[in-house]
N, CA and C atoms as an extended XYZ file, in Angstrom:
609
Properties=species:S:1:pos:R:3:atomname:S:1:resname:S:1:resid:I:1 pbc="F F F"
N        -3.450      -23.288       39.382 N   MET     1
C        -2.756      -24.412       39.993 CA  MET     1
C        -1.295      -24.039       40.231 C   MET     1
N        -0.815      -24.287       41.410 N   THR     2
C         0.553      -23.950       41.782 CA  THR     2
C         1.505      -25.047       41.335 C   THR     2
N         2.580      -24.609       40.650 N   THR     3
C         3.585      -25.561       40.184 CA  THR     3
C         4.712      -25.627       41.198 C   THR     3
N         5.019      -26.806       41.637 N   VAL     4
C         6.086      -26.998       42.615 CA  VAL     4
C         7.362      -27.382       41.874 C   VAL     4
N         8.394      -26.619       42.112 N   ALA     5
C         9.660      -26.897       41.434 CA  ALA     5
C        10.273      -28.171       41.976 C   ALA     5
N        10.823      -28.929       41.082 N   THR     6
C        11.528      -30.139       41.501 CA  THR     6
C        12.858      -29.757       42.127 C   THR     6
N        13.461      -30.684       42.899 N   PRO     7
C        14.772      -30.381       43.478 CA  PRO     7
C        15.791      -29.988       42.417 C   PRO     7
N        15.739      -30.625       41.245 N   TYR     8
C        16.697      -30.285       40.188 CA  TYR     8
C        16.496      -28.852       39.725 C   TYR     8
N        15.219      -28.447       39.534 N   GLN     9
C        14.937      -27.095       39.076 CA  GLN     9
C        15.374      -26.064       40.105 C   GLN     9
N        15.251      -26.415       41.390 N   ARG    10
C        15.639      -25.459       42.428 CA  ARG    10
C        17.151      -25.293       42.497 C   ARG    10
N        17.912      -26.303       42.109 N   THR    11
C        19.362      -26.232       42.241 CA  THR    11
C        20.040      -25.673       41.007 C   THR    11
N        19.323      -25.601       39.883 N   VAL    12
C        19.961      -25.116       38.661 CA  VAL    12
C        20.508      -23.698       38.798 C   VAL    12
N        19.700      -22.708       39.283 N   PRO    13
C        20.255      -21.354       39.402 CA  PRO    13
C        21.492      -21.310       40.279 C   PRO    13
N        21.461      -21.993       41.410 N   ALA    14
C        22.612      -22.003       42.302 CA  ALA    14
C        23.826      -22.633       41.630 C   ALA    14
N        23.581      -23.682       40.862 N   THR    15
C        24.687      -24.336       40.164 CA  THR    15
C        25.311      -23.402       39.140 C   THR    15
N        24.473      -22.684       38.407 N   VAL    16
C        24.986      -21.760       37.395 CA  VAL    16
C        25.805      -20.661       38.049 C   VAL    16
N        25.290      -20.091       39.138 N   ILE    17
C        26.017      -19.038       39.851 CA  ILE    17
C        27.329      -19.578       40.393 C   ILE    17
N        27.285      -20.762       40.981 N   ASP    18
C        28.469      -21.371       41.562 CA  ASP    18
C        29.511      -21.648       40.484 C   ASP    18
N        29.035      -22.027       39.306 N   HIS    19
C        29.924      -22.347       38.197 CA  HIS    19
C        30.655      -21.099       37.715 C   HIS    19
N        29.994      -19.953       37.778 N   ARG    20
C        30.554      -18.728       37.215 CA  ARG    20
C        31.317      -17.882       38.216 C   ARG    20
N        31.081      -18.084       39.480 N   ARG    21
C        31.614      -17.133       40.460 CA  ARG    21
C        33.136      -17.106       40.478 C   ARG    21
N        33.774      -18.257       40.266 N   GLY    22
C        35.228      -18.284       40.262 CA  GLY    22
C        35.793      -17.454       39.127 C   GLY    22
N        35.255      -17.621       37.925 N   SER    23
C        35.723      -16.866       36.766 CA  SER    23
C        35.451      -15.377       36.938 C   SER    23
N        34.280      -15.043       37.460 N   GLN    24
C        33.933      -13.638       37.660 CA  GLN    24
C        34.848      -12.991       38.690 C   GLN    24
N        35.140      -13.708       39.755 N   ALA    25
C        36.052      -13.188       40.765 CA  ALA    25
C        37.451      -12.975       40.195 C   ALA    25
N        37.898      -13.908       39.374 N   MET    26
C        39.217      -13.774       38.758 CA  MET    26
C        39.255      -12.584       37.811 C   MET    26
N        38.192      -12.371       37.056 N   VAL    27
C        38.127      -11.222       36.150 CA  VAL    27
C        38.215       -9.919       36.946 C   VAL    27
N        37.515       -9.846       38.075 N   MET    28
C        37.570       -8.643       38.900 CA  MET    28
C        38.959       -8.443       39.495 C   MET    28
N        39.595       -9.530       39.902 N   PHE    29
C        40.951       -9.441       40.429 CA  PHE    29
C        41.913       -8.952       39.350 C   PHE    29
N        41.766       -9.482       38.143 N   ILE    30
C        42.608       -9.052       37.030 CA  ILE    30
C        42.390       -7.572       36.736 C   ILE    30
N        41.143       -7.110       36.861 N   ALA    31
C        40.847       -5.698       36.611 CA  ALA    31
C        41.602       -4.804       37.592 C   ALA    31
N        41.652       -5.193       38.855 N   THR    32
C        42.388       -4.388       39.840 CA  THR    32
C        43.883       -4.402       39.549 C   THR    32
N        44.414       -5.550       39.156 N   GLU    33
C        45.837       -5.633       38.833 CA  GLU    33
C        46.164       -4.846       37.559 C   GLU    33
N        45.220       -4.790       36.636 N   SER    34
C        45.418       -4.007       35.418 CA  SER    34
C        45.581       -2.529       35.751 C   SER    34
N        44.807       -2.047       36.720 N   MET    35
C        44.926       -0.654       37.127 CA  MET    35
C        46.303       -0.374       37.730 C   MET    35
N        46.848       -1.332       38.459 N   LEU    36
C        48.179       -1.178       39.034 CA  LEU    36
C        49.223       -0.983       37.938 C   LEU    36
N        49.199       -1.843       36.945 N   PHE    37
C        50.173       -1.724       35.862 CA  PHE    37
C        49.916       -0.479       35.017 C   PHE    37
N        48.677       -0.089       34.882 N   LEU    38
C        48.369        1.129       34.132 CA  LEU    38
C        49.007        2.332       34.800 C   LEU    38
N        48.963        2.383       36.134 N   MET    39
C        49.603        3.480       36.865 CA  MET    39
C        51.124        3.444       36.692 C   MET    39
N        51.688        2.245       36.657 N   PHE    40
C        53.129        2.116       36.418 CA  PHE    40
C        53.498        2.678       35.039 C   PHE    40
N        52.684        2.370       34.045 N   PHE    41
C        52.982        2.830       32.693 CA  PHE    41
C        52.847        4.350       32.596 C   PHE    41
N        51.862        4.913       33.267 N   PHE    42
C        51.721        6.372       33.297 CA  PHE    42
C        52.939        6.994       33.988 C   PHE    42
N        53.375        6.392       35.085 N   ALA    43
C        54.543        6.895       35.805 CA  ALA    43
C        55.781        6.840       34.918 C   ALA    43
N        55.903        5.775       34.138 N   TYR    44
C        57.050        5.623       33.241 CA  TYR    44
C        57.116        6.789       32.259 C   TYR    44
N        56.009        7.119       31.617 N   TYR    45
C        56.009        8.189       30.633 CA  TYR    45
C        56.099        9.567       31.291 C   TYR    45
N        55.574        9.688       32.494 N   TYR    46
C        55.710       10.957       33.216 CA  TYR    46
C        57.180       11.222       33.547 C   TYR    46
N        57.871       10.195       34.039 N   LEU    47
C        59.281       10.359       34.375 CA  LEU    47
C        60.140       10.523       33.130 C   LEU    47
N        59.682        9.979       32.012 N   ALA    48
C        60.462       10.059       30.774 CA  ALA    48
C        60.609       11.486       30.264 C   ALA    48
N        59.775       12.419       30.744 N   HIS    49
C        59.881       13.809       30.319 CA  HIS    49
C        61.181       14.448       30.812 C   HIS    49
N        61.751       13.885       31.883 N   ASP    50
C        63.024       14.388       32.378 CA  ASP    50
C        64.138       13.638       31.655 C   ASP    50
N        64.465       14.090       30.455 N   ALA    51
C        65.409       13.372       29.596 CA  ALA    51
C        66.795       13.253       30.217 C   ALA    51
N        67.132       14.154       31.131 N   ALA    52
C        68.464       14.116       31.741 CA  ALA    52
C        68.672       12.847       32.562 C   ALA    52
N        67.574       12.268       33.047 N   LYS    53
C        67.672       11.064       33.873 CA  LYS    53
C        67.291        9.814       33.087 C   LYS    53
N        67.254        9.939       31.768 N   TRP    54
C        66.876        8.807       30.917 CA  TRP    54
C        68.108        8.337       30.147 C   TRP    54
N        68.292        7.037       30.017 N   PRO    55
C        69.499        6.549       29.332 CA  PRO    55
C        69.488        6.874       27.842 C   PRO    55
N        70.684        7.119       27.315 N   THR    56
C        70.808        7.385       25.881 CA  THR    56
C        71.017        6.093       25.090 C   THR    56
N        71.494        5.063       25.769 N   GLU    57
C        71.705        3.779       25.106 CA  GLU    57
C        70.388        3.029       24.985 C   GLU    57
N        70.110        2.541       23.796 N   LEU    58
C        68.856        1.827       23.555 CA  LEU    58
C        68.887        0.456       24.222 C   LEU    58
N        67.742        0.020       24.773 N   PRO    59
C        67.697       -1.291       25.439 CA  PRO    59
C        67.895       -2.437       24.458 C   PRO    59
N        68.532       -3.495       24.932 N   LYS    60
C        68.724       -4.676       24.100 CA  LYS    60
C        67.415       -5.453       23.995 C   LYS    60
N        67.167       -6.006       22.828 N   LEU    61
C        65.877       -6.643       22.569 CA  LEU    61
C        65.902       -8.161       22.645 C   LEU    61
N        67.079       -8.756       22.544 N   THR    62
C        67.140      -10.209       22.374 CA  THR    62
C        66.444      -10.960       23.504 C   THR    62
N        66.875      -10.741       24.743 N   LYS    63
C        66.299      -11.498       25.857 CA  LYS    63
C        64.840      -11.155       26.115 C   LYS    63
N        64.433       -9.871       26.068 N   PRO    64
C        63.002       -9.580       26.238 CA  PRO    64
C        62.131      -10.263       25.194 C   PRO    64
N        62.612      -10.329       23.945 N   LEU    65
C        61.824      -10.989       22.910 CA  LEU    65
C        61.799      -12.498       23.107 C   LEU    65
N        62.905      -13.049       23.592 N   VAL    66
C        62.919      -14.483       23.920 CA  VAL    66
C        61.902      -14.768       25.018 C   VAL    66
N        61.874      -13.914       26.051 N   MET    67
C        60.913      -14.091       27.143 CA  MET    67
C        59.482      -13.938       26.641 C   MET    67
N        59.285      -13.014       25.706 N   LEU    68
C        57.952      -12.832       25.131 CA  LEU    68
C        57.523      -14.076       24.375 C   LEU    68
N        58.439      -14.646       23.601 N   ALA    69
C        58.123      -15.862       22.853 CA  ALA    69
C        57.777      -17.007       23.800 C   ALA    69
N        58.498      -17.093       24.912 N   ILE    70
C        58.223      -18.144       25.892 CA  ILE    70
C        56.818      -17.994       26.466 C   ILE    70
N        56.457      -16.774       26.853 N   LEU    71
C        55.154      -16.569       27.490 CA  LEU    71
C        54.011      -16.750       26.501 C   LEU    71
N        54.156      -16.223       25.296 N   LEU    72
C        53.085      -16.402       24.312 CA  LEU    72
C        52.893      -17.880       23.979 C   LEU    72
N        54.003      -18.599       23.872 N   SER    73
C        53.911      -20.036       23.613 CA  SER    73
C        53.267      -20.763       24.787 C   SER    73
N        53.567      -20.304       26.005 N   SER    74
C        52.989      -20.951       27.182 CA  SER    74
C        51.476      -20.769       27.233 C   SER    74
N        50.993      -19.621       26.755 N   SER    75
C        49.544      -19.407       26.711 CA  SER    75
C        48.880      -20.389       25.760 C   SER    75
N        49.542      -20.656       24.624 N   VAL    76
C        49.009      -21.630       23.674 CA  VAL    76
C        48.993      -23.020       24.301 C   VAL    76
N        50.076      -23.368       24.978 N   VAL    77
C        50.169      -24.672       25.631 CA  VAL    77
C        49.071      -24.824       26.682 C   VAL    77
N        48.865      -23.771       27.471 N   LEU    78
C        47.842      -23.840       28.511 CA  LEU    78
C        46.447      -23.928       27.910 C   LEU    78
N        46.255      -23.308       26.765 N   TYR    79
C        44.970      -23.415       26.072 CA  TYR    79
C        44.687      -24.877       25.709 C   TYR    79
N        45.716      -25.576       25.254 N   PHE    80
C        45.551      -27.002       24.967 CA  PHE    80
C        45.145      -27.759       26.229 C   PHE    80
N        45.716      -27.341       27.357 N   GLY    81
C        45.352      -27.967       28.621 CA  GLY    81
C        43.901      -27.735       28.975 C   GLY    81
N        43.414      -26.528       28.754 N   GLU    82
C        42.011      -26.224       29.013 CA  GLU    82
C        41.092      -27.056       28.119 C   GLU    82
N        41.470      -27.160       26.853 N   GLU    83
C        40.656      -27.943       25.925 CA  GLU    83
C        40.622      -29.412       26.331 C   GLU    83
N        41.759      -29.930       26.793 N   ALA    84
C        41.798      -31.321       27.245 CA  ALA    84
C        40.902      -31.514       28.464 C   ALA    84
N        40.909      -30.532       29.376 N   ALA    85
C        40.077      -30.627       30.572 CA  ALA    85
C        38.596      -30.613       30.209 C   ALA    85
N        38.231      -29.816       29.199 N   LYS    86
C        36.831      -29.767       28.776 CA  LYS    86
C        36.364      -31.115       28.232 C   LYS    86
N        37.299      -31.874       27.693 N   GLN    87
C        36.983      -33.195       27.170 CA  GLN    87
C        37.171      -34.287       28.218 C   GLN    87
N        37.355      -33.870       29.466 N   ALA    88
C        37.531      -34.788       30.596 CA  ALA    88
C        38.805      -35.626       30.467 C   ALA    88
N        39.764      -35.152       29.707 N   GLU    89
C        41.057      -35.830       29.596 CA  GLU    89
C        42.007      -35.169       30.597 C   GLU    89
N        41.798      -35.478       31.868 N   PHE    90
C        42.473      -34.745       32.933 CA  PHE    90
C        43.976      -35.016       32.996 C   PHE    90
N        44.385      -36.229       32.668 N   ALA    91
C        45.822      -36.533       32.670 CA  ALA    91
C        46.537      -35.683       31.628 C   ALA    91
N        45.927      -35.565       30.447 N   ARG    92
C        46.535      -34.755       29.395 CA  ARG    92
C        46.503      -33.277       29.772 C   ARG    92
N        45.418      -32.849       30.424 N   ALA    93
C        45.334      -31.460       30.877 CA  ALA    93
C        46.447      -31.136       31.864 C   ALA    93
N        46.734      -32.082       32.745 N   LYS    94
C        47.810      -31.859       33.720 CA  LYS    94
C        49.175      -31.805       33.038 C   LYS    94
N        49.351      -32.607       32.015 N   ARG    95
C        50.633      -32.586       31.299 CA  ARG    95
C        50.855      -31.225       30.642 C   ARG    95
N        49.825      -30.717       29.972 N   TRP    96
C        49.954      -29.404       29.352 CA  TRP    96
C        50.196      -28.328       30.405 C   TRP    96
N        49.500      -28.432       31.528 N   THR    97
C        49.690      -27.464       32.611 CA  THR    97
C        51.108      -27.542       33.163 C   THR    97
N        51.629      -28.757       33.305 N   GLY    98
C        52.998      -28.932       33.781 CA  GLY    98
C        54.013      -28.315       32.830 C   GLY    98
N        53.781      -28.461       31.527 N   VAL    99
C        54.674      -27.845       30.538 CA  VAL    99
C        54.630      -26.326       30.669 C   VAL    99
N        53.442      -25.786       30.922 N   THR   100
C        53.302      -24.333       31.112 CA  THR   100
C        54.121      -23.865       32.314 C   THR   100
N        54.079      -24.629       33.391 N   VAL   101
C        54.869      -24.284       34.578 CA  VAL   101
C        56.353      -24.263       34.246 C   VAL   101
N        56.817      -25.252       33.508 N   LEU   102
C        58.231      -25.311       33.122 CA  LEU   102
C        58.600      -24.108       32.249 C   LEU   102
N        57.712      -23.709       31.372 N   MET   103
C        57.982      -22.550       30.520 CA  MET   103
C        58.025      -21.272       31.343 C   MET   103
N        57.164      -21.182       32.366 N   GLY   104
C        57.207      -20.026       33.261 CA  GLY   104
C        58.518      -19.952       34.017 C   GLY   104
N        59.018      -21.103       34.453 N   LEU   105
C        60.316      -21.134       35.129 CA  LEU   105
C        61.432      -20.749       34.162 C   LEU   105
N        61.271      -21.153       32.903 N   GLY   106
C        62.243      -20.756       31.890 CA  GLY   106
C        62.264      -19.251       31.696 C   GLY   106
N        61.099      -18.642       31.716 N   PHE   107
C        61.007      -17.177       31.615 CA  PHE   107
C        61.781      -16.523       32.757 C   PHE   107
N        61.551      -16.989       33.974 N   LEU   108
C        62.225      -16.399       35.131 CA  LEU   108
C        63.740      -16.587       35.050 C   LEU   108
N        64.164      -17.700       34.502 N   THR   109
C        65.606      -17.935       34.343 CA  THR   109
C        66.227      -16.920       33.389 C   THR   109
N        65.555      -16.676       32.266 N   VAL   110
C        66.061      -15.700       31.300 CA  VAL   110
C        66.019      -14.297       31.906 C   VAL   110
N        64.969      -13.988       32.660 N   GLN   111
C        64.879      -12.664       33.273 CA  GLN   111
C        65.978      -12.468       34.316 C   GLN   111
N        66.296      -13.506       35.057 N   TYR   112
C        67.396      -13.424       36.019 CA  TYR   112
C        68.704      -13.095       35.287 C   TYR   112
N        68.904      -13.741       34.143 N   SER   113
C        70.093      -13.479       33.344 CA  SER   113
C        70.116      -12.036       32.854 C   SER   113
N        68.944      -11.528       32.443 N   GLU   114
C        68.877      -10.143       31.969 CA  GLU   114
C        69.145       -9.167       33.111 C   GLU   114
N        68.591       -9.444       34.285 N   TYR   115
C        68.842       -8.589       35.442 CA  TYR   115
C        70.332       -8.556       35.785 C   TYR   115
N        70.967       -9.716       35.761 N   ALA   116
C        72.395       -9.779       36.072 CA  ALA   116
C        73.195       -8.910       35.109 C   ALA   116
N        72.765       -8.873       33.860 N   GLU   117
C        73.433       -8.045       32.861 CA  GLU   117
C        73.134       -6.567       33.079 C   GLU   117
N        71.876       -6.244       33.375 N   HIS   118
C        71.466       -4.849       33.593 CA  HIS   118
C        72.152       -4.238       34.809 C   HIS   118
N        72.249       -5.002       35.876 N   LEU   119
C        72.765       -4.454       37.128 CA  LEU   119
C        74.234       -4.060       37.042 C   LEU   119
N        74.915       -4.491       36.015 N   LYS   120
C        76.306       -4.087       35.841 CA  LYS   120
C        76.424       -2.611       35.467 C   LYS   120
N        75.390       -2.092       34.829 N   THR   121
C        75.425       -0.694       34.371 CA  THR   121
C        74.288        0.163       34.932 C   THR   121
N        73.261       -0.478       35.480 N   LEU   122
C        72.102        0.275       35.972 CA  LEU   122
C        71.530       -0.381       37.213 C   LEU   122
N        71.410        0.418       38.278 N   ARG   123
C        70.816       -0.069       39.516 CA  ARG   123
C        69.511        0.685       39.774 C   ARG   123
N        68.618        0.127       40.583 N   PRO   124
C        67.344        0.805       40.855 CA  PRO   124
C        67.511        2.173       41.506 C   PRO   124
N        68.612        2.381       42.212 N   THR   125
C        68.832        3.642       42.921 CA  THR   125
C        69.612        4.664       42.105 C   THR   125
N        69.988        4.333       40.876 N   ASP   126
C        70.805        5.249       40.082 CA  ASP   126
C        70.039        6.482       39.623 C   ASP   126
N        68.847        6.288       39.108 N   ASN   127
C        68.066        7.406       38.581 CA  ASN   127
C        66.601        6.990       38.456 C   ASN   127
N        65.796        7.911       37.927 N   ALA   128
C        64.355        7.640       37.800 CA  ALA   128
C        64.093        6.478       36.862 C   ALA   128
N        64.880        6.398       35.795 N   TYR   129
C        64.665        5.308       34.849 CA  TYR   129
C        64.935        3.956       35.501 C   TYR   129
N        66.049        3.866       36.217 N   GLY   130
C        66.360        2.606       36.891 CA  GLY   130
C        65.282        2.210       37.873 C   GLY   130
N        64.755        3.191       38.581 N   SER   131
C        63.715        2.923       39.575 CA  SER   131
C        62.449        2.381       38.929 C   SER   131
N        61.966        3.059       37.889 N   ILE   132
C        60.702        2.632       37.292 CA  ILE   132
C        60.884        1.364       36.465 C   ILE   132
N        62.041        1.182       35.845 N   PHE   133
C        62.295       -0.019       35.058 CA  PHE   133
C        62.250       -1.257       35.943 C   PHE   133
N        62.975       -1.231       37.043 N   TYR   134
C        63.003       -2.407       37.915 CA  TYR   134
C        61.681       -2.593       38.655 C   TYR   134
N        60.985       -1.496       38.917 N   THR   135
C        59.682       -1.610       39.578 CA  THR   135
C        58.694       -2.349       38.673 C   THR   135
N        58.597       -1.915       37.419 N   ILE   136
C        57.643       -2.532       36.496 CA  ILE   136
C        57.988       -3.994       36.243 C   ILE   136
N        59.241       -4.258       35.918 N   THR   137
C        59.620       -5.624       35.546 CA  THR   137
C        59.595       -6.576       36.744 C   THR   137
N        59.982       -6.080       37.924 N   SER   138
C        59.961       -6.960       39.102 CA  SER   138
C        58.538       -7.231       39.571 C   SER   138
N        57.646       -6.238       39.450 N   PHE   139
C        56.250       -6.484       39.802 CA  PHE   139
C        55.634       -7.494       38.843 C   PHE   139
N        56.013       -7.406       37.590 N   HIS   140
C        55.511       -8.409       36.642 CA  HIS   140
C        56.034       -9.790       37.015 C   HIS   140
N        57.309       -9.876       37.387 N   ALA   141
C        57.871      -11.167       37.790 CA  ALA   141
C        57.127      -11.732       38.993 C   ALA   141
N        56.759      -10.845       39.939 N   ALA   142
C        56.013      -11.295       41.113 CA  ALA   142
C        54.643      -11.834       40.715 C   ALA   142
N        54.000      -11.169       39.768 N   HIS   143
C        52.704      -11.645       39.289 CA  HIS   143
C        52.850      -12.976       38.562 C   HIS   143
N        53.931      -13.124       37.813 N   LEU   144
C        54.145      -14.390       37.124 CA  LEU   144
C        54.359      -15.525       38.127 C   LEU   144
N        55.079      -15.231       39.201 N   MET   145
C        55.275      -16.249       40.240 CA  MET   145
C        53.945      -16.643       40.868 C   MET   145
N        53.073      -15.660       41.073 N   LEU   146
C        51.743      -15.974       41.598 CA  LEU   146
C        50.990      -16.869       40.616 C   LEU   146
N        51.106      -16.573       39.328 N   GLY   147
C        50.473      -17.423       38.330 CA  GLY   147
C        51.022      -18.842       38.355 C   GLY   147
N        52.320      -18.971       38.570 N   LEU   148
C        52.920      -20.298       38.680 CA  LEU   148
C        52.368      -21.055       39.884 C   LEU   148
N        52.190      -20.359       40.990 N   LEU   149
C        51.637      -20.998       42.187 CA  LEU   149
C        50.210      -21.480       41.924 C   LEU   149
N        49.449      -20.690       41.185 N   MET   150
C        48.089      -21.111       40.840 CA  MET   150
C        48.110      -22.386       40.004 C   MET   150
N        49.009      -22.430       39.030 N   LEU   151
C        49.081      -23.602       38.153 CA  LEU   151
C        49.566      -24.830       38.917 C   LEU   151
N        50.528      -24.628       39.814 N   VAL   152
C        51.004      -25.746       40.635 CA  VAL   152
C        49.875      -26.258       41.524 C   VAL   152
N        49.072      -25.335       42.061 N   TYR   153
C        47.920      -25.732       42.875 CA  TYR   153
C        46.963      -26.609       42.065 C   TYR   153
N        46.720      -26.216       40.804 N   VAL   154
C        45.850      -27.010       39.930 CA  VAL   154
C        46.436      -28.407       39.735 C   VAL   154
N        47.753      -28.473       39.564 N   LEU   155
C        48.399      -29.769       39.361 CA  LEU   155
C        48.255      -30.677       40.574 C   LEU   155
N        48.160      -30.090       41.763 N   LEU   156
C        48.071      -30.879       42.982 CA  LEU   156
C        46.651      -31.343       43.285 C   LEU   156
N        45.677      -30.819       42.540 N   LEU   157
C        44.286      -31.214       42.775 CA  LEU   157
C        44.029      -32.616       42.239 C   LEU   157
N        43.053      -33.315       42.821 N   PRO   158
C        42.655      -34.609       42.246 CA  PRO   158
C        42.218      -34.421       40.805 C   PRO   158
N        42.554      -35.333       39.956 N   ALA   159
C        42.287      -35.197       38.522 CA  ALA   159
C        40.839      -34.851       38.187 C   ALA   159
N        39.819      -35.473       38.840 N   PRO   160
C        38.435      -35.151       38.459 CA  PRO   160
C        38.055      -33.695       38.673 C   PRO   160
N        38.827      -32.963       39.485 N   HIS   161
C        38.480      -31.576       39.748 CA  HIS   161
C        39.134      -30.610       38.781 C   HIS   161
N        40.074      -31.053       37.989 N   VAL   162
C        40.777      -30.158       37.085 CA  VAL   162
C        39.863      -29.766       35.944 C   VAL   162
N        39.460      -28.502       35.930 N   GLY   163
C        38.624      -28.009       34.851 CA  GLY   163
C        37.183      -28.446       34.930 C   GLY   163
N        36.786      -29.134       35.990 N   LYS   164
C        35.417      -29.636       36.084 CA  LYS   164
C        34.572      -28.682       36.892 C   LYS   164
N        33.449      -28.255       36.338 N   SER   165
C        32.563      -27.348       37.056 CA  SER   165
C        31.584      -28.148       37.904 C   SER   165
N        31.052      -27.486       38.918 N   GLY   166
C        30.030      -28.118       39.729 CA  GLY   166
C        30.574      -28.767       40.975 C   GLY   166
N        31.892      -28.947       41.072 N   THR   167
C        32.477      -29.495       42.290 CA  THR   167
C        33.656      -28.622       42.686 C   THR   167
N        33.716      -28.246       43.959 N   PRO   168
C        34.816      -27.388       44.399 CA  PRO   168
C        36.153      -28.085       44.210 C   PRO   168
N        37.246      -27.355       43.903 N   PRO   169
C        37.254      -25.939       43.520 CA  PRO   169
C        36.742      -25.756       42.096 C   PRO   169
N        35.981      -24.734       41.881 N   HIS   170
C        35.232      -24.577       40.648 CA  HIS   170
C        36.098      -24.016       39.529 C   HIS   170
N        36.157      -24.734       38.422 N   ASP   171
C        36.883      -24.264       37.239 CA  ASP   171
C        38.279      -23.786       37.596 C   ASP   171
N        38.972      -24.562       38.384 N   SER   172
C        40.282      -24.140       38.878 CA  SER   172
C        41.272      -23.889       37.753 C   SER   172
N        41.303      -24.756       36.760 N   LEU   173
C        42.233      -24.586       35.652 CA  LEU   173
C        41.878      -23.356       34.834 C   LEU   173
N        40.605      -23.156       34.585 N   HIS   174
C        40.168      -21.997       33.801 CA  HIS   174
C        40.532      -20.698       34.510 C   HIS   174
N        40.312      -20.628       35.812 N   CYS   175
C        40.627      -19.413       36.567 CA  CYS   175
C        42.133      -19.134       36.544 C   CYS   175
N        42.929      -20.175       36.758 N   ALA   176
C        44.382      -20.008       36.716 CA  ALA   176
C        44.834      -19.596       35.325 C   ALA   176
N        44.193      -20.154       34.302 N   ALA   177
C        44.560      -19.813       32.927 CA  ALA   177
C        44.223      -18.359       32.609 C   ALA   177
N        43.096      -17.875       33.100 N   LEU   178
C        42.750      -16.469       32.891 CA  LEU   178
C        43.852      -15.561       33.430 C   LEU   178
N        44.314      -15.869       34.625 N   TYR   179
C        45.360      -15.042       35.237 CA  TYR   179
C        46.661      -15.165       34.454 C   TYR   179
N        46.978      -16.372       34.013 N   TRP   180
C        48.217      -16.587       33.261 CA  TRP   180
C        48.204      -15.797       31.946 C   TRP   180
N        47.085      -15.815       31.253 N   HIS   181
C        46.972      -15.055       30.002 CA  HIS   181
C        47.105      -13.553       30.275 C   HIS   181
N        46.590      -13.104       31.409 N   PHE   182
C        46.735      -11.697       31.790 CA  PHE   182
C        48.200      -11.344       31.989 C   PHE   182
N        48.924      -12.173       32.711 N   VAL   183
C        50.348      -11.935       32.949 CA  VAL   183
C        51.113      -11.896       31.630 C   VAL   183
N        50.773      -12.785       30.716 N   ASP   184
C        51.435      -12.807       29.408 CA  ASP   184
C        51.144      -11.520       28.634 C   ASP   184
N        49.905      -11.060       28.697 N   THR   185
C        49.530       -9.826       28.003 CA  THR   185
C        50.277       -8.623       28.558 C   THR   185
N        50.431       -8.581       29.872 N   VAL   186
C        51.170       -7.472       30.495 CA  VAL   186
C        52.612       -7.453       30.006 C   VAL   186
N        53.237       -8.632       29.890 N   TRP   187
C        54.616       -8.654       29.406 CA  TRP   187
C        54.703       -8.179       27.956 C   TRP   187
N        53.706       -8.510       27.153 N   LEU   188
C        53.661       -8.021       25.778 CA  LEU   188
C        53.675       -6.493       25.755 C   LEU   188
N        52.895       -5.873       26.634 N   ILE   189
C        52.844       -4.411       26.714 CA  ILE   189
C        54.172       -3.862       27.222 C   ILE   189
N        54.748       -4.521       28.221 N   ILE   190
C        56.033       -4.069       28.768 CA  ILE   190
C        57.108       -4.085       27.688 C   ILE   190
N        57.170       -5.152       26.922 N   VAL   191
C        58.165       -5.233       25.845 CA  VAL   191
C        57.944       -4.111       24.844 C   VAL   191
N        56.687       -3.849       24.529 N   GLY   192
C        56.393       -2.788       23.568 CA  GLY   192
C        56.796       -1.416       24.065 C   GLY   192
N        56.499       -1.110       25.330 N   LEU   193
C        56.743        0.225       25.872 CA  LEU   193
C        58.185        0.445       26.321 C   LEU   193
N        58.741       -0.527       27.036 N   LEU   194
C        60.057       -0.335       27.643 CA  LEU   194
C        61.212       -0.736       26.730 C   LEU   194
N        60.963       -1.628       25.790 N   TYR   195
C        62.052       -2.140       24.969 CA  TYR   195
C        61.950       -1.724       23.496 C   TYR   195
N        60.783       -1.904       22.891 N   VAL   196
C        60.661       -1.649       21.470 CA  VAL   196
C        60.452       -0.159       21.173 C   VAL   196
N        59.606        0.508       21.935 N   ALA   197
C        59.298        1.924       21.682 CA  ALA   197
C        60.541        2.807       21.644 C   ALA   197
N        61.512        2.650       22.563 N   PRO   198
C        62.717        3.492       22.482 CA  PRO   198
C        63.464        3.344       21.158 C   PRO   198
N        63.412        2.160       20.544 N   HIS   199
C        64.063        1.978       19.251 CA  HIS   199
C        63.313        2.720       18.145 C   HIS   199
N        62.012        2.869       18.312 N   LEU   200
C        61.222        3.559       17.300 CA  LEU   200
C        61.343        5.068       17.423 C   LEU   200
N        61.486        5.547       18.672 N   THR   201
C        61.570        6.994       18.906 CA  THR   201
C        63.010        7.485       18.947 C   THR   201
N        63.944        6.555       19.066 N   GLY   202
C        65.349        6.943       19.133 CA  GLY   202
C        65.783        7.398       20.495 C   GLY   202
N        64.966        7.098       21.526 N   GLN   203
C        65.306        7.496       22.901 CA  GLN   203
C        64.931        6.385       23.858 C   GLN   203
């Protein structure tokens, strides 16, 4: 006897695929961006072999660590937003997302201040170190701005769509959060390699 699938049974596989495709696409996008930063980090250490073009003064840690604290805290805040969205508390999810956006803007403000200080003694055209330092940090800033645009887009969506699967745009908050956590992780690595490591090695 032939069993005929009900309309619900026929739509389940498509619904599952549709529910996951946004997250999977974001993961693949993050993977490509990870390769970009990996090449930057390899370039940094390759250029570092030419000690004559590397600064002898150790980088200041205060502002980079402040920026790191801001981004790590923003990831926690955004996590609260995701949890609120899962509970269908969309107004609260938007509030947490809005706080994350403000923290991202705070990061950019501190970075602008750090750049203003750096440019007094080091320009991108001065040497290899200046070139790779500003390349890595400015590319990260550009990625953070993209993450902010994603979060702002989520804020502009109708409340029922924030974090809700099954209706376009699919898992919009979750996808934006994945990218935001990636950007935060990259800054953690940047602080470790460009700021903290020279203090440990003495160069």
